[in-house]
N, C-alpha and C positions, 0 to 999 in steps of 0.2 A: 760625644754624642749628647749629655747636656744639652747642648747649647742647641745642636739639631732638634731635639726635643721641643725643647722652648719656642722656637722658631716654627715650626710641625704646631702646635698649639695658638703658641696669637696668629699664625695662620689662617687653624681654621676656626678661629672665633671671630675676625677680621670676615673672612666671608662670610660667617652668620653675621654678621650685624650688617656689611652688604645687602646681602638676599632681602634683611630683619626693614635694612631703612629703603628697598624695591618697595615689601607689600608695600609698606606706611606711603611711601611713594607715591602708590596706585590709586590704596583706597583713597589716598587726599582730589587724586586727580579723578576718580570717580561720585561722589561726595561731592567736592567740587562741584561738577559738573548736572549733578542732581538738580543743586540750589540754585545754579543757572537757567538751568532750563526750566523747574519751575517759576521761576519768579519770570521767566519771558513770559512760560505758561499766563500771569496772572494778571502781567502787565497787554499781556491779547483782547484774557476776558475783559479787562477793565475797558478796553477801548470799547469791543462789542458794548459793554451796557452804558458808555455813557455815548454808544451810535443809539441804541434800539432807549433810553427815554431821551433824548433828540428829539428819536421818530413820534416817540407814545407821545411828546407835550407835544408836536405837530397836531399829531392824530386826536392830540384831546379842544384845540384850539381850532380844527377846521372841524371837528365834530358839535364847538361849541356857535361856530355860526351860522351851520345849517339846523341847528334848533331853531334860534332866533326866529322870533311869530313876524318882524319884518323883510328878512331873510327869504322866508317862506311865499309870503304876501309876492314880493316883490316879484318873485320866481317865479307862481304861477301865475301875474299876471305877466311875464312878458310871455311864456309862451300860453297865453289866448286860454289857459286851464280855465273850467266852472266848475261852480259847486252841483253838484248834483242831487235829486229833488225826487224822493219817488217814484228811486231807483225798482225794479223789479228786478232781485237776484236768483240764479240759474242754483246756484248750490247753497246749504247751509250756510259754508263758512264767509259768504257774505264776497268771497274774492270773485268773484263776475257778474258780471251785469251784462245785460241788450238793452239798445234803447229803443226806449219807443217810436211808433210813427210816427211824425207828425202830421193832424192832419189837417188841410190847408183849409 
């Protein structure tokens, strides 16, 4: 009878230990998955940051070329643009003007 009680006690201790191991294993899997997911998100955001920084530097280079006076003068010449002088504006903000009729 004492052997049966001892085996029963050992069996219940083994069951508790097995349950504890399974709980710890499940916890490990959840934490490892969370860490891997976080690392993936960080990697994805770093890739996005790199892509956006490249786009920003490209836009900065384009903006500096558009602000170049030589480029603007060449653009105006190629598109037959002329300088306006003595324009009469329709509105106060000077965004709209009308052309004076030329007298021949």
